MARBA-3410 file (N, C-alpha, C, O; in Angstrom, 1 decimal):
276
95.8,175.3,89.0,94.9,175.8,87.9,93.5,175.5,88.2,93.1,174.3,88.4 ~ 92.6,176.5,88.1,91.2,176.2,88.3,90.6,175.3,87.2,90.9,175.5,86.0 ~ 89.8,174.3,87.6,89.2,173.4,86.7,87.7,173.3,87.0,87.3,173.0,88.1 ~ 86.9,173.5,86.0,85.4,173.3,86.1,85.0,172.3,85.1,85.3,172.4,83.9 ~ 84.2,171.3,85.5,83.6,170.3,84.7,82.3,170.8,84.2,81.3,170.9,84.9
82.2,171.1,82.9,81.0,171.7,82.3,79.9,170.7,81.9,78.9,171.1,81.3 ~ 80.2,169.4,82.1,79.2,168.4,81.6,79.2,167.1,82.4,80.1,166.3,82.3 ~ 78.2,167.0,83.3,78.1,165.7,84.1,76.6,165.5,84.4,75.8,166.5,84.2 ~ 76.3,164.4,84.9,74.9,164.0,85.1,74.6,163.4,86.5,75.6,162.9,87.1 ~ 73.4,163.6,87.0,73.0,162.9,88.2,71.7,162.2,87.8,70.9,162.6,87.0
71.5,161.0,88.5,70.2,160.4,88.3,69.9,159.4,89.5,70.9,158.8,90.1 ~ 68.7,159.1,89.7,68.2,158.0,90.5,67.8,156.9,89.5,66.7,157.1,88.9 ~ 68.5,155.9,89.4,68.3,155.0,88.3,67.0,154.3,88.3,66.5,153.8,89.3 ~ 66.3,154.3,87.2,65.1,153.6,86.9,65.1,152.9,85.6,65.4,153.6,84.6 ~ 64.9,151.6,85.4,65.2,150.9,84.2,64.3,151.4,83.0,64.6,151.2,81.9
63.1,151.9,83.3,62.2,152.4,82.2,62.6,153.9,81.9,62.9,154.2,80.7 ~ 62.7,154.7,82.9,63.0,156.1,82.6,64.4,156.2,82.0,64.6,157.1,81.1 ~ 65.3,155.4,82.4,66.7,155.4,81.9,67.0,154.2,81.0,68.0,153.6,81.1 ~ 66.0,154.0,80.1,66.2,152.8,79.2,67.4,153.0,78.2,67.8,152.0,77.7 ~ 67.8,154.2,78.1,69.0,154.5,77.2,70.3,153.8,77.8,71.2,153.6,77.1
70.2,153.5,79.1,71.4,152.9,79.7,71.2,151.4,79.5,70.6,150.7,80.3 ~ 71.8,150.9,78.4,71.6,149.5,78.0,72.5,148.5,78.8,73.3,149.0,79.6 ~ 72.2,147.2,78.6,72.9,146.2,79.4,74.4,146.2,79.2,75.2,145.8,80.1 ~ 74.9,146.7,78.1,76.4,146.8,77.9,77.0,148.0,78.7,78.2,148.1,78.8 ~ 76.1,148.7,79.4,76.5,149.8,80.2,76.1,149.6,81.7,75.8,150.5,82.5
76.1,148.3,82.1,75.7,147.9,83.4,76.3,148.7,84.5,75.7,148.9,85.6 ~ 77.6,149.1,84.3,78.3,149.8,85.4,77.7,151.1,85.8,78.0,151.6,86.9 ~ 76.8,151.6,84.9,76.1,152.9,85.3,74.6,152.6,85.5,73.8,153.6,85.6 ~ 74.2,151.4,85.7,72.8,151.1,86.0,72.6,151.2,87.5,72.2,150.2,88.1 ~ 72.8,152.3,88.1,72.6,152.6,89.5,72.5,154.1,89.7,72.6,154.9,88.8
72.3,154.4,91.0,72.1,155.9,91.3,73.5,156.6,91.2,74.5,156.0,91.6 ~ 73.5,157.8,90.7,74.7,158.7,90.7,74.2,160.0,91.2,73.5,160.7,90.6 ~ 74.7,160.4,92.4,74.3,161.6,93.1,75.5,162.4,93.6,76.6,161.9,93.5 ~ 75.3,163.6,94.1,76.4,164.5,94.5,77.4,163.8,95.4,78.6,164.1,95.4 ~ 76.9,163.0,96.3,77.8,162.3,97.3,78.7,161.3,96.6,79.8,161.0,97.1
78.4,160.9,95.4,79.2,160.0,94.6,80.2,160.8,93.8,81.4,160.4,93.6 ~ 79.8,162.0,93.3,80.7,162.8,92.5,81.7,163.6,93.3,82.8,163.8,92.9 ~ 81.3,164.1,94.5,82.2,165.0,95.3,83.6,164.4,95.5,84.6,165.2,95.3 ~ 83.7,163.2,95.9,85.1,162.7,96.1,85.9,162.5,94.8,87.1,162.6,94.8 ~ 85.2,162.3,93.7,85.8,162.2,92.4,86.4,163.5,92.0,87.5,163.6,91.5
85.6,164.6,92.1,86.1,165.9,91.8,87.3,166.3,92.7,88.3,166.8,92.2 ~ 87.1,166.0,94.0,88.2,166.3,94.9,89.5,165.6,94.6,90.6,166.2,94.6 ~ 89.4,164.3,94.2,90.6,163.5,93.9,91.3,164.0,92.6,92.5,163.8,92.4 ~ 90.5,164.7,91.8,91.1,165.1,90.5,91.3,166.6,90.4,91.5,167.2,89.3 ~ 91.1,167.3,91.6,91.4,168.7,91.7,90.5,169.5,90.8,90.9,170.5,90.1
89.2,169.2,90.7,88.1,169.9,90.0,87.3,170.7,91.0,86.8,170.1,91.9 ~ 87.2,172.0,90.8,86.6,172.9,91.7,85.0,172.8,91.7,84.4,172.8,92.8 ~ 84.5,172.6,90.5,83.0,172.6,90.5,82.5,172.0,89.2,83.3,171.6,88.3 ~ 81.2,172.0,89.0,80.7,171.3,87.8,79.3,171.9,87.4,78.7,172.7,88.1 ~ 78.9,171.5,86.2,77.6,171.9,85.6,76.8,170.6,85.5,77.3,169.7,84.8
75.6,170.5,86.1,74.8,169.3,86.0,73.9,169.5,84.8,73.1,170.5,84.7 ~ 73.9,168.5,83.9,73.1,168.6,82.6,72.0,167.5,82.7,72.2,166.4,83.1 ~ 70.9,167.9,82.1,69.7,167.0,82.1,70.0,165.7,81.5,70.7,165.6,80.5 ~ 69.4,164.6,82.0,69.5,163.3,81.4,68.1,162.7,81.1,68.0,161.7,80.5 ~ 67.1,163.5,81.5,65.7,163.1,81.3,64.9,164.3,80.8,65.1,165.4,81.4
64.1,164.1,79.9,63.4,165.2,79.3,62.0,165.5,80.0,61.0,165.1,79.5 ~ 62.2,166.2,81.1,61.0,166.6,81.9,61.3,167.7,82.8,62.5,167.9,83.1 ~ 60.3,168.5,83.2,60.6,169.6,84.1,60.8,169.0,85.5,61.3,169.7,86.4 ~ 60.3,167.8,85.8,60.7,167.2,87.0,62.2,167.0,87.2,62.7,167.2,88.3 ~ 62.8,166.8,86.1,64.3,166.7,86.1,64.9,168.0,86.5,65.9,168.0,87.2
64.3,169.1,86.0,64.8,170.4,86.4,64.8,170.6,87.9,65.7,171.1,88.5 ~ 63.6,170.3,88.5,63.5,170.5,90.0,64.5,169.6,90.7,65.0,170.0,91.8 ~ 64.7,168.4,90.2,65.6,167.4,90.8,67.0,168.0,90.8,67.7,168.0,91.9 ~ 67.5,168.5,89.7,68.8,169.0,89.5,69.0,170.3,90.3,70.0,170.5,90.9 ~ 68.0,171.2,90.2,68.1,172.5,91.0,68.2,172.2,92.5,68.9,172.9,93.2
67.4,171.2,92.9,67.5,170.9,94.4,68.8,170.4,94.8,69.3,170.7,95.9 ~ 69.4,169.6,93.9,70.8,169.1,94.2,71.8,170.2,94.3,72.6,170.3,95.1 ~ 71.6,171.1,93.3,72.6,172.3,93.2,72.4,173.2,94.4,73.4,173.7,94.9 ~ 71.2,173.4,94.8,71.0,174.3,96.0,71.6,173.7,97.3,71.9,174.4,98.2 ~ 71.7,172.4,97.3,72.3,171.7,98.5,73.7,171.4,98.4,74.3,170.9,99.4
74.4,171.6,97.3,75.8,171.3,97.1,76.5,172.4,96.3,76.3,172.5,95.1 ~ 77.3,173.1,97.0,77.9,174.3,96.4,78.8,174.1,95.3,79.2,175.0,94.5 ~ 79.3,172.8,95.1,80.2,172.5,94.0,79.5,172.4,92.7,80.1,172.4,91.6 ~ 78.2,172.3,92.7,77.3,172.3,91.5,77.1,173.8,91.2,76.2,174.4,91.8 ~ 77.8,174.3,90.2,77.7,175.7,89.9,76.6,176.1,89.0,76.3,177.3,89.0
76.0,175.2,88.3,74.9,175.5,87.5,74.2,174.3,86.9,74.7,173.2,87.1 ~ 73.0,174.5,86.3,72.2,173.4,85.8,71.8,173.7,84.4,71.4,174.9,84.0 ~ 71.9,172.7,83.5,71.3,172.8,82.1,70.1,171.9,82.1,70.2,170.6,82.2 ~ 69.0,172.5,82.0,67.7,171.7,82.2,67.0,171.4,80.8,67.6,171.5,79.8 ~ 65.7,171.2,80.9,64.9,170.8,79.8,63.6,171.6,79.9,63.0,171.7,80.9
63.1,172.1,78.7,61.7,172.6,78.6,61.2,172.1,77.2,62.0,171.8,76.3 ~ 59.9,172.1,77.1,59.3,171.8,75.8,59.3,173.1,75.0,58.4,173.9,75.1 ~ 60.3,173.2,74.1,60.4,174.4,73.3,59.3,174.6,72.3,59.1,175.7,71.7 ~ 58.5,173.5,72.0,57.4,173.7,71.1,56.1,174.0,71.8,55.0,174.2,71.1 ~ 56.1,174.1,73.1,54.9,174.4,73.9,54.4,175.8,73.7,55.1,176.7,73.5
53.1,176.0,73.8,52.5,177.3,73.7,52.8,178.2,74.8,52.8,179.4,74.6 ~ 53.2,177.6,75.9,53.5,178.5,77.1,55.0,178.6,77.3,55.5,178.8,78.4 ~ 55.8,178.4,76.2,57.3,178.3,76.4,57.8,179.6,77.1,58.7,179.5,77.9 ~ 57.3,180.7,76.7,57.9,182.0,77.3,57.6,182.0,78.8,58.4,182.5,79.5 ~ 56.4,181.6,79.2,56.1,181.6,80.6,57.0,180.7,81.4,57.4,181.0,82.5
57.4,179.5,80.7,58.3,178.6,81.4,59.7,179.2,81.6,60.3,179.0,82.6 ~ 60.1,179.9,80.5,61.5,180.5,80.6,61.5,181.6,81.6,62.4,181.8,82.3 ~ 60.4,182.4,81.7,60.2,183.4,82.7,60.3,182.8,84.1,61.0,183.3,85.0 ~ 59.7,181.7,84.3,59.7,181.0,85.6,61.1,180.6,85.9,61.6,180.8,87.1 ~ 61.9,180.0,85.0,63.2,179.5,85.3,64.2,180.7,85.4,65.3,180.5,85.9
63.9,181.8,84.8,64.8,183.0,85.0,64.9,183.5,86.4,65.8,184.2,86.7 ~ 64.0,183.0,87.3,64.1,183.3,88.7,65.0,182.4,89.5,65.2,182.5,90.7 ~ 65.4,181.3,88.8,66.3,180.3,89.4,67.7,180.7,89.0,68.1,180.4,87.9 ~ 68.5,181.2,89.9,69.8,181.7,89.5,70.8,180.6,89.1,71.8,180.8,88.4 ~ 70.5,179.4,89.5,71.4,178.2,89.2,71.0,177.6,87.8,71.7,176.7,87.3
69.9,178.0,87.3,69.5,177.5,85.9,70.2,178.3,84.9,70.0,179.5,84.8 ~ 71.1,177.7,84.2,72.0,178.4,83.2,71.6,178.3,81.8,71.9,179.1,80.9 ~ 70.9,177.2,81.5,70.6,176.9,80.1,69.7,175.7,79.9,69.3,175.1,80.9 ~ 69.5,175.3,78.7,68.6,174.1,78.4,69.2,173.2,77.3,70.1,173.6,76.6 ~ 68.7,172.0,77.2,69.1,171.1,76.2,67.9,170.2,75.8,67.0,170.0,76.6
67.9,169.8,74.6,66.9,168.8,74.1,67.7,167.7,73.5,68.8,167.9,72.8 ~ 67.3,166.4,73.6,68.0,165.3,73.1,67.7,165.1,71.6,67.0,164.2,71.2 ~ 68.3,166.0,70.9,68.1,166.1,69.4,68.5,164.8,68.8,67.9,164.3,67.8 ~ 69.6,164.2,69.3,70.1,162.9,68.7,69.2,161.8,68.7,69.3,160.8,68.0 ~ 68.2,161.9,69.6,67.2,160.8,69.8,65.9,161.0,69.0,65.0,160.2,69.0
65.8,162.2,68.3,64.6,162.4,67.5,64.6,161.7,66.2,65.6,161.7,65.5 ~ 63.5,161.0,65.8,63.5,160.3,64.5,63.7,161.2,63.4,64.3,160.8,62.4 ~ 63.3,162.5,63.5,63.5,163.5,62.4,64.8,164.1,62.6,65.0,164.9,63.6 ~ 65.8,163.9,61.8,67.1,164.5,62.0,67.2,166.0,61.8,68.1,166.6,62.1 ~ 66.1,166.5,61.2,66.0,168.0,61.0,65.1,168.6,62.1,64.7,169.7,61.9
64.9,167.9,63.2,64.0,168.4,64.2,64.3,169.8,64.7,63.4,170.6,65.0 ~ 65.6,170.1,64.8,66.0,171.4,65.4,65.6,172.5,64.5,65.5,173.7,65.0 ~ 65.2,172.3,63.2,64.8,173.3,62.3,63.3,173.5,62.3,62.7,174.3,61.5 ~ 62.5,172.7,63.1,61.1,172.8,63.2,60.8,174.2,63.7,61.4,174.8,64.6 ~ 59.8,174.9,63.0,59.5,176.3,63.3,59.1,176.6,64.7,59.6,177.5,65.3
58.3,175.7,65.3,57.9,175.9,66.7,59.1,175.7,67.6,59.3,176.5,68.6 ~ 60.0,174.7,67.4,61.1,174.5,68.2,62.1,175.7,68.1,62.6,176.2,69.1 ~ 62.3,176.2,66.9,63.2,177.3,66.7,62.7,178.6,67.4,63.4,179.4,67.9 ~ 61.4,178.7,67.3,60.8,179.9,68.0,61.1,179.8,69.5,61.5,180.8,70.1 ~ 60.9,178.6,70.1,61.3,178.5,71.5,62.7,178.8,71.8,63.0,179.5,72.8
63.6,178.3,71.0,65.0,178.5,71.1,65.3,180.0,71.0,66.2,180.6,71.7 ~ 64.6,180.7,70.1,64.9,182.1,69.9,64.6,183.0,71.1,65.0,184.2,71.1 ~ 63.8,182.5,72.0,63.5,183.2,73.3,64.5,183.1,74.3,64.5,183.9,75.3 ~ 65.5,182.2,74.2,66.4,181.9,75.3,67.3,183.1,75.6,67.5,183.4,76.8 ~ 67.8,183.8,74.6,68.7,184.9,74.8,68.0,186.0,75.6,68.7,186.7,76.4
66.8,186.2,75.4,66.0,187.2,76.1,66.1,187.0,77.6,66.1,188.0,78.4 ~ 66.3,185.8,78.1,66.4,185.4,79.5,67.8,185.0,79.9,68.0,184.5,81.0 ~ 68.7,185.3,79.0,70.1,185.0,79.3,70.4,183.5,79.5,71.3,183.2,80.3 ~ 69.7,182.7,78.8,70.0,181.2,78.8,70.8,180.8,77.6,70.7,181.3,76.5 ~ 71.6,179.8,77.9,72.4,179.1,76.8,71.6,177.9,76.3,70.6,177.5,76.9
72.2,177.3,75.2,71.6,176.1,74.7,72.6,175.1,74.3,73.6,175.4,73.6 ~ 72.5,173.9,74.8,73.4,172.8,74.5,72.9,172.0,73.3,71.7,171.5,73.3 ~ 73.7,171.8,72.3,73.3,171.1,71.1,73.8,169.6,71.2,75.0,169.4,71.0 ~ 72.9,168.7,71.4,73.3,167.3,71.5,72.9,166.6,70.2,71.8,166.3,70.0 ~ 74.0,166.3,69.4,73.7,165.8,68.1,74.8,164.8,67.7,75.8,164.6,68.5
74.6,164.1,66.6,75.6,163.2,66.0,76.1,163.8,64.7,75.5,164.8,64.2 ~ 77.1,163.3,64.0,77.6,163.9,62.8,76.6,164.1,61.7,76.7,165.1,61.0 ~ 75.6,163.3,61.6,74.6,163.4,60.5,73.7,164.7,60.7,73.1,165.2,59.8 ~ 73.7,165.2,62.0,72.9,166.4,62.2,73.7,167.7,62.0,73.1,168.8,62.0 ~ 75.0,167.7,61.8,75.8,168.9,61.7,75.4,169.9,60.6,75.4,171.1,60.9
75.0,169.4,59.4,74.6,170.4,58.4,73.4,171.2,58.8,73.3,172.4,58.5 ~ 72.5,170.5,59.6,71.3,171.3,60.1,71.7,172.2,61.2,71.1,173.3,61.4 ~ 72.7,171.8,62.0,73.1,172.7,63.1,73.7,174.0,62.5,73.6,175.0,63.2 ~ 74.3,173.9,61.4,74.9,175.1,60.7,73.7,176.1,60.4,73.9,177.3,60.7 ~ 72.7,175.6,59.8,71.5,176.4,59.5,70.9,177.0,60.8,70.5,178.1,60.9
70.8,176.1,61.8,70.3,176.5,63.2,71.1,177.6,63.8,70.5,178.6,64.2 ~ 72.4,177.5,63.7,73.3,178.5,64.3,73.2,179.8,63.5,73.2,180.9,64.1 ~ 73.1,179.7,62.2,73.1,180.9,61.4,71.8,181.7,61.6,71.8,182.9,61.5 ~ 70.7,181.0,62.0,69.4,181.7,62.2,69.3,182.3,63.6,68.4,183.0,63.9 ~ 70.3,182.0,64.5,70.2,182.4,65.9,71.5,183.1,66.3,72.2,182.7,67.2
71.9,184.2,65.6,73.3,184.7,65.7,73.5,185.3,67.1,74.7,185.4,67.5 ~ 72.5,185.6,67.9,72.7,186.2,69.2,72.6,185.2,70.3,72.8,185.5,71.5 ~ 72.3,183.9,70.0,72.1,182.9,71.0,73.4,182.1,71.3,74.1,181.6,70.3 ~ 73.8,182.0,72.5,75.0,181.2,72.9,74.6,179.7,72.8,73.7,179.2,73.4 ~ 75.4,179.0,71.9,75.2,177.6,71.6,76.5,176.9,71.9,77.6,177.4,71.7
76.4,175.7,72.4,77.6,174.8,72.6,77.2,173.4,72.1,76.2,172.8,72.5 ~ 78.1,172.9,71.3,78.0,171.5,70.8,78.5,170.5,71.9,79.7,170.6,72.3 ~ 77.7,169.6,72.3,78.1,168.6,73.3,78.9,167.5,72.6,78.6,167.1,71.5 ~ 79.9,167.0,73.3,80.7,165.8,72.9,81.2,165.8,71.5,81.3,164.8,70.8 ~ 81.7,167.0,71.0,82.2,167.2,69.7,81.3,166.7,68.6,81.8,166.4,67.5
80.0,166.6,68.9,79.0,166.0,67.9,79.3,164.6,67.7,78.9,164.0,66.6 ~ 79.9,163.9,68.7,80.0,162.4,68.7,80.7,161.8,67.4,80.0,161.0,66.7 ~ 81.9,162.2,67.1,82.5,161.7,65.9,82.8,160.2,66.0,82.7,159.6,67.1 ~ 83.1,159.6,64.9,83.3,158.1,64.8,84.7,157.7,65.2,85.5,157.3,64.4 ~ 85.0,157.9,66.5,86.4,157.7,67.0,86.8,156.3,66.9,87.9,155.9,66.6
85.9,155.4,67.3,86.2,154.0,67.3,86.6,153.5,65.9,87.5,152.6,65.8 ~ 86.0,154.0,64.9,86.3,153.6,63.5,87.4,154.5,62.8,87.8,154.3,61.7 ~ 87.9,155.5,63.6,89.0,156.4,63.2,88.6,157.1,61.9,89.4,157.4,61.0 ~ 87.3,157.5,61.8,86.8,158.3,60.7,86.7,159.7,61.1,86.1,160.1,62.1 ~ 87.3,160.6,60.3,87.2,162.1,60.5,86.5,162.7,59.3,85.9,163.8,59.5
86.6,162.1,58.2,86.0,162.8,57.0,84.5,163.0,57.1,83.8,162.1,57.6 ~ 84.1,164.1,56.6,82.6,164.4,56.8,82.4,165.2,58.1,82.1,166.4,58.0 ~ 82.6,164.5,59.2,82.5,165.2,60.5,83.5,166.4,60.5,83.1,167.5,61.0 ~ 84.7,166.2,60.1,85.7,167.3,60.2,85.2,168.5,59.4,85.3,169.6,59.9 ~ 84.8,168.3,58.2,84.4,169.5,57.4,83.2,170.1,57.9,83.0,171.4,57.9
82.2,169.3,58.4,81.0,169.9,59.0,81.2,170.6,60.3,80.6,171.7,60.5 ~ 82.1,170.1,61.1,82.4,170.8,62.4,83.1,172.1,62.2,82.9,173.1,62.8 ~ 84.0,172.1,61.1,84.7,173.4,60.8,83.7,174.4,60.3,83.8,175.6,60.6 ~ 82.7,173.9,59.5,81.7,174.9,59.0,80.9,175.4,60.1,80.5,176.6,60.1 ~ 80.5,174.6,61.1,79.7,175.1,62.2,80.5,176.1,63.1,80.0,177.0,63.6
81.8,175.8,63.2,82.7,176.6,64.1,82.9,178.0,63.5,83.3,178.9,64.2 ~ 82.5,178.2,62.2,82.7,179.5,61.6,81.7,180.5,62.2,81.8,181.7,62.0 ~ 80.7,180.0,62.9,79.7,180.9,63.5,80.2,181.2,65.0,80.3,180.3,65.8 ~ 80.4,182.5,65.2,81.1,182.9,66.5,80.2,182.7,67.7,80.7,182.7,68.9 ~ 78.9,182.4,67.6,78.1,182.2,68.7,78.1,180.7,69.2,77.4,180.3,70.1
78.9,179.9,68.5,78.9,178.4,68.8,80.3,178.1,69.5,81.3,178.4,69.0 ~ 80.2,177.4,70.6,81.3,176.8,71.3,81.3,175.3,71.2,80.3,174.7,70.6 ~ 82.3,174.6,71.8,82.3,173.1,71.7,82.8,172.6,73.0,83.8,173.0,73.6 ~ 82.0,171.6,73.5,82.5,170.9,74.7,83.4,169.7,74.3,83.0,168.9,73.5 ~ 84.6,169.7,74.9,85.5,168.6,74.7,85.1,167.6,75.8,85.7,167.5,76.9
84.1,166.7,75.4,83.5,165.8,76.4,83.0,164.6,75.6,82.9,164.6,74.4 ~ 82.7,163.5,76.3,82.1,162.4,75.7,82.9,161.6,74.7,82.4,160.7,74.0 ~ 84.2,161.9,74.7,85.0,161.2,73.7,85.2,159.7,74.0,85.2,158.9,73.0 ~ 85.4,159.4,75.2,85.7,158.0,75.6,84.6,157.0,75.1,84.9,155.9,74.6 ~ 83.3,157.4,75.2,82.3,156.5,74.8,82.1,156.4,73.3,81.3,155.6,72.9
82.7,157.3,72.6,82.7,157.2,71.1,83.9,156.4,70.6,84.0,156.1,69.4 ~ 84.8,156.0,71.5,86.0,155.3,71.2,85.8,153.8,71.5,84.7,153.4,71.9 ~ 86.8,153.0,71.3,86.8,151.6,71.6,86.9,151.5,73.2,88.0,151.8,73.7 ~ 85.8,151.2,73.9,85.7,151.4,75.3,86.9,150.8,76.1,87.4,151.3,77.0 ~ 87.3,149.6,75.7,88.3,148.8,76.4,89.7,149.0,75.9,90.7,148.6,76.6
89.9,149.5,74.7,91.2,149.5,74.1,91.7,150.8,73.6,92.7,150.9,72.8 ~ 91.0,151.9,73.9,91.4,153.2,73.4,92.8,153.6,73.9,93.2,153.2,75.0 ~ 93.5,154.5,73.2,94.7,155.1,73.6,94.6,156.6,73.4,93.8,157.0,72.6 ~ 95.3,157.4,74.2,95.2,158.8,74.1,95.4,159.4,72.7,94.7,160.3,72.3 ~ 96.3,158.7,71.9,96.5,159.2,70.6,95.3,159.0,69.7,95.2,159.7,68.6
94.4,158.2,70.0,93.2,158.0,69.2,92.4,159.3,69.1,91.7,159.5,68.1 ~ 92.5,160.1,70.1,91.7,161.3,70.1,92.3,162.5,69.5,91.7,163.5,69.2 ~ 93.6,162.5,69.2,94.4,163.6,68.7,93.8,164.2,67.4,93.6,165.4,67.3 ~ 93.4,163.4,66.4,92.9,164.1,65.2,91.6,164.8,65.4,91.3,165.9,64.8 ~ 90.8,164.4,66.4,89.5,165.0,66.7,89.8,166.3,67.5,89.1,167.3,67.3
90.7,166.2,68.4,91.1,167.3,69.3,91.7,168.4,68.4,91.4,169.6,68.5 ~ 92.6,168.0,67.5,93.2,169.0,66.6,92.2,169.7,65.8,92.2,171.0,65.7 ~ 91.2,169.0,65.3,90.1,169.6,64.5,89.4,170.7,65.3,89.2,171.8,64.8 ~ 88.9,170.3,66.5,88.1,171.1,67.3,88.9,172.4,67.8,88.4,173.5,67.8 ~ 90.1,172.1,68.3,90.9,173.3,68.8,91.2,174.2,67.7,91.2,175.4,67.9
91.5,173.7,66.5,91.9,174.6,65.4,90.6,175.3,64.9,90.7,176.5,64.5 ~ 89.5,174.7,64.9,88.3,175.2,64.3,87.7,176.3,65.2,87.3,177.4,64.8 ~ 87.6,176.0,66.5,86.9,176.8,67.4,87.8,177.8,68.1,87.4,178.9,68.5 ~ 89.1,177.5,68.2,90.1,178.4,68.8,90.0,178.3,70.3,89.1,177.6,70.9 ~ 91.0,178.9,71.0,91.2,178.7,72.4,90.0,179.3,73.2,89.8,178.9,74.4
89.3,180.2,72.7,88.2,180.9,73.4,86.9,180.2,73.4,85.9,180.6,74.1 ~ 86.7,179.1,72.6,85.4,178.5,72.5,85.4,177.0,72.6,84.6,176.3,72.1 ~ 86.4,176.5,73.4,86.4,175.1,73.8,86.3,175.0,75.3,86.9,175.8,76.0 ~ 85.7,174.0,75.8,85.6,173.8,77.3,85.6,172.4,77.7,85.1,171.5,76.9 ~ 86.0,172.1,78.9,86.2,170.8,79.4,84.9,170.2,80.0,84.2,170.9,80.8
84.6,169.0,79.7,83.5,168.3,80.3,83.8,166.8,80.4,84.5,166.2,79.5 ~ 83.4,166.2,81.5,83.8,164.8,81.7,82.8,163.8,81.2,83.1,162.7,80.8 ~ 81.5,164.2,81.1,80.4,163.3,80.9,80.3,162.2,81.9,79.8,161.1,81.6 ~ 80.7,162.5,83.1,80.5,161.5,84.3,79.0,161.5,84.6,78.3,162.5,84.5 ~ 78.5,160.3,84.9,79.1,159.0,85.1,79.2,158.2,83.8,79.6,157.0,83.9
78.7,158.7,82.7,78.7,157.9,81.5,80.1,157.4,81.1,80.3,156.3,80.6 ~ 81.1,158.3,81.4,82.5,157.9,81.1,82.9,156.7,81.8,84.0,156.1,81.5 ~ 82.2,156.3,82.9,82.6,155.1,83.6,82.6,153.8,82.8,83.1,152.8,83.2 ~ 81.9,153.8,81.7,81.8,152.6,80.8,83.1,152.4,80.1,83.4,151.4,79.5 ~ 84.0,153.5,80.0,85.1,153.4,79.1,86.4,154.0,79.7,87.2,154.6,79.0
86.6,153.9,81.0,87.8,154.4,81.6,87.6,155.3,82.8,88.6,155.6,83.5 ~ 86.4,155.8,83.0,86.1,156.6,84.2,86.7,158.0,84.1,87.3,158.4,83.1 ~ 86.6,158.7,85.2,87.1,160.1,85.3,88.6,160.3,85.0,89.0,161.2,84.3 ~ 89.3,159.4,85.6,90.8,159.5,85.4,91.1,159.2,83.9,92.1,159.7,83.4 ~ 90.3,158.3,83.3,90.5,158.1,81.9,90.3,159.3,81.0,91.0,159.6,80.1
89.2,160.0,81.4,88.9,161.3,80.6,90.1,162.2,80.8,90.6,162.8,79.8 ~ 90.6,162.4,82.0,91.7,163.3,82.2,93.0,162.8,81.5,93.8,163.6,80.9 ~ 93.2,161.5,81.5,94.4,161.0,80.8,94.4,161.3,79.3,95.4,161.6,78.7 ~ 93.1,161.2,78.8,93.0,161.5,77.3,93.2,162.9,77.0,93.5,163.2,75.8 ~ 93.0,163.8,77.9,93.0,165.2,77.6,94.3,165.9,78.1,94.8,166.9,77.5
94.8,165.5,79.3,95.9,166.3,79.9,97.1,166.4,79.0,97.8,167.4,78.9 ~ 97.5,165.2,78.4,98.7,165.2,77.6,98.5,166.2,76.4,99.5,166.9,76.0 ~ 97.3,166.2,75.8,97.1,167.1,74.7,97.1,168.5,75.1,97.8,169.3,74.5 ~ 96.4,168.8,76.1,96.2,170.2,76.5,97.5,170.8,77.1,97.7,172.0,77.0 ~ 98.4,169.9,77.6,99.6,170.4,78.2,100.5,171.1,77.1,101.4,171.9,77.5
100.3,170.9,75.8,101.1,171.5,74.8,100.6,173.0,74.5,101.3,173.7,73.8 ~ 99.5,173.4,75.1,98.9,174.7,74.9,99.6,175.7,75.8,100.3,175.3,76.8 ~ 99.5,177.0,75.6,100.0,178.0,76.5,99.3,178.0,77.8,98.2,177.4,77.9 ~ 99.9,178.6,78.8,99.2,178.7,80.1,97.9,179.3,80.0,96.9,178.8,80.6 ~ 97.8,180.4,79.3,96.5,181.1,79.1,95.4,180.2,78.4,94.3,180.2,78.8
95.9,179.5,77.4,94.9,178.6,76.6,94.5,177.5,77.5,93.3,177.1,77.5 ~ 95.3,177.0,78.4,94.9,175.9,79.3,93.9,176.4,80.3,92.9,175.7,80.6 ~ 94.1,177.6,80.8,93.2,178.2,81.8,91.8,178.4,81.1,90.8,178.2,81.8 ~ 91.8,178.9,79.9,90.6,179.0,79.2,89.8,177.7,79.0,88.6,177.6,79.3 ~ 90.5,176.7,78.6,89.9,175.4,78.4,89.4,174.8,79.7,88.2,174.3,79.7
90.2,174.8,80.7,89.8,174.0,81.9,88.7,174.8,82.7,88.0,174.1,83.4 ~ 88.6,176.1,82.6,87.7,176.8,83.4,87.1,178.1,82.8,85.8,178.2,82.8 ~ 87.9,179.0,82.4,87.4,180.3,82.0,86.3,180.3,81.0,85.4,181.1,81.1 ~ 86.5,179.5,79.9,85.5,179.5,78.9,84.1,179.0,79.4,83.1,179.5,79.1 ~ 84.2,177.9,80.2,82.9,177.4,80.8,82.2,178.4,81.7,81.0,178.5,81.7
83.1,179.0,82.6,82.5,180.0,83.5,81.9,181.2,82.7,80.8,181.6,83.1 ~ 82.5,181.6,81.7,82.0,182.7,80.9,80.7,182.3,80.1,79.8,183.1,80.1 ~ 80.8,181.1,79.5,79.7,180.7,78.7,78.4,180.5,79.5,77.3,181.0,79.1 ~ 78.5,179.9,80.7,77.3,179.6,81.5,77.1,180.7,82.5,76.0,180.7,83.2 ~ 78.0,181.7,82.7,77.8,182.7,83.7,77.8,182.1,85.1,76.9,182.4,85.9
78.8,181.3,85.4,78.9,180.6,86.6,79.4,181.6,87.7,79.5,181.2,88.9
END
């Protein structure tokens, strides 16, 4: 069965640029490049991947595009632009000439203003993405979900995907609030969900596959088989079980689905969403 990883990162580690990688994440305080990922994908029978920005700069775009151009297993890039900039349309026009640039992301979860995504300038920038056939990754936490609903409603033609299930409180086994809000967001047909990043929201050293079932049930029921896609969040997942841990947490659950639903989850939805 074809498998595509729709969410992973590359970086050349720098303690200032990558200050988000705190000392309790020492295992990922180093370089992670295609030569490190290629054997991991091969060992786990993953055909290709989508490289997602980890730094908010256009320098990051050039870095990731360069890696993708040199390694055919990198099927696409999700980059970053300043959506509030006066020249946003010119920047999107520029990237529309890069066939491996598939979409963009902003680290909304890191903004002091939890309503940042509803800023008029920001939303204007996002509203231009569809014109250039770009997708948008929504990186948020549960407290942002009510604003994401307004965001999605205002952009009915824009392909949106929620990263990491919006980071539910898996370690604390809390679903209330997050569940209702993710269901409300899933009501918008332009929104998909990446089943990614779960391990780092769980108890890193003691999680069990069953810890994820309530969250997986919610997402698969809310979004349906056509709007969920697989992502590893490598190398961040290395803090809590690594690539094999991600697959262990998902394979038992996904195996209960029909053959067609499994094919959609592991590859077809991601390929369609990003135009890989």
